[in-house]
N, C-alpha and C positions, 0 to 999 in steps of 0.2 A: 246129399253128398255126391260128388262126381270123382271117379277114380280113373287114373290114367296110368298105363304102363308102356314103357318104351324100351325096346331091346336093341342093344348094340353089340356086335360081334366083330372081332378082329383077330389077326394072327398074334401069337404070343409076343413076337418081337415088337409089336406096337402097343402092348398092354399099358405101358406107362402113360401114353397119350390118352388112352381111354380112362385110366385111373384119374388123371388130372381133370378130364371132362366131368367125371362123376363128382369130384370135389367142388368144381366150379358150379355145377348144377345144384348141388346140395345147398350151397351158400345162397345162390340166387333164388331158388324155389322157396326155401324156408323163410326168406325175407319178403316174398311176394304176398300181396294182399289176397286174402281168401284161402291161402294155403293152410291145410290142417296138419299134414305130415309128408315126409319124404323118406323113402327107403331105397337102398341100392343093394341088389343081390348079385352075387358073382358065381359063375359056373365055369370051371376049368375043364379042358380036354387036352389031349396030347399036344396039339399044335395050335389050338385056338382058345380064346377067352371070351366069355359073354357076360355082359352086365345088363341087368334089368332094373330100370328106374321105375319105382311105383310112387306116385304122388296122389294125395287125397285133397280135394278142394271143397269149399263150402258149396259151390255151384259151378256149373260148366263155364259161365261167363268169366269167372276169375281165371280159370285155366286159359281160356281163349285170349284174355287180355295179356297174360304172361307170355304166351307163345307168339303173340302178334307184336311184341316189342321190336323196335327197329334193330336193336343189337342182335336179337335172336334171328330175325329174318335175314340180316346181312351175313351172319355167321353161316347160315345154310346156303346162301347164294355163293359165298366164297368156297365152301366145301364142294358144291356142285360144279363150280368153275374148275377147281383143281382136278376133280374126278374126270370131267370132260376133256381137259387138257392131257391127262395121262392116257387117255384112250387113243390119242393120235400121235 
């Protein structure tokens, strides 16, 4: 078994976007070949919210295949592009 956890933190005002990401990931990961389970944990503080995604896979190769999907890679490229643009 291979276990992955990913942590995402944002300001409270952006929580709905993070919640939608969690829902989307749940659907996609649970349908992925080799996935055994997916959980999402939430932690609140006064001004921030943190989500931790925990997924369990039959083997590391299944997770790597899921994370390497073109859609997932492009999603990260777009997010990085937006982040870089906001810096300038």
